[in-house]
C-alpha angles and dihedrals in degrees: 000000000000124000131192111205125194125206097028093154088067132076099264099040090048093057095040090057092049091048092051090052091048091056094047099253127139112248132186114192130205142183138155094272116089092238133018108296102170126113111314096225098139092245121142096268091066091065101033122105112285135189125193108231138168103209090203090066103086096193093048092049092051092048096048097045091045091052095044092047098199125188089224139007121219105201109205098147114111146133099262102170094111100184095041089052088070094065110108092230092053103047095085092050092047091052092046090055103036100036107017096039090049091050089052092052091047093050091050093048092049090051093058095032097239129144123259132207114196119197108216135165144246086241089088084082129053095236093236098109122126096216137026115288115245120235093252095044111138096185094114118174110167112186100199144029092265094054093043094051092046088052089051086053090052092052091046089057096041094047094046108035135059096186103054145123126205114198119186113205137178139191095018114191137176144138092278123069134355122316143156096266092053090047091054091047092050094046090050092050091047092050101040105016130245096270137051092305092093092048091050090052090049092052092049091050092049090050091050089054092044096253098313120137111275130209097254115116090229093059111110115240 
């Protein structure tokens, strides 16, 4: 089975390509750079077939996907800088990538009758529900530009395709790219140091509170 994966220079696409290789599937990666520009970790993705592609270019998307002829497209490419997406001068670009680019991918997939998997986000909801949302829930309430444009991407896929999957994910992490776990590790190191300094501070804090658990991340629970 042959897969075409967008956004392989990023954290998610990088790991998706490696997982496809691990499972014995054929994978062709793409991103906006002319050649692979993700982390040079020597993993499979760094040597797998790659095509430079701007997903906001409708004609280019149609041409590439038609030539690759995948059985399925895994669409990982997106504008994911949530806070920056709120800047007035970025909104048009964010929408062009997350909504327009996704529409281009969906149109190309429909034209060659291949499946499409779209990676979306829990940000299409406001997070104020009292019970889990069901897969067919239409009570969308995005609170920011990122969530709104990813929702527009979802609707583009659902209204265009018959063979599609929409997967909403949150708190993605991995060895490649920036993520919440790396941020917490770096902040801990910055605050407490990367040696025994943090542990010493924690011990002093515990003694000060007569052995009770302190607020330092290094304190054992």
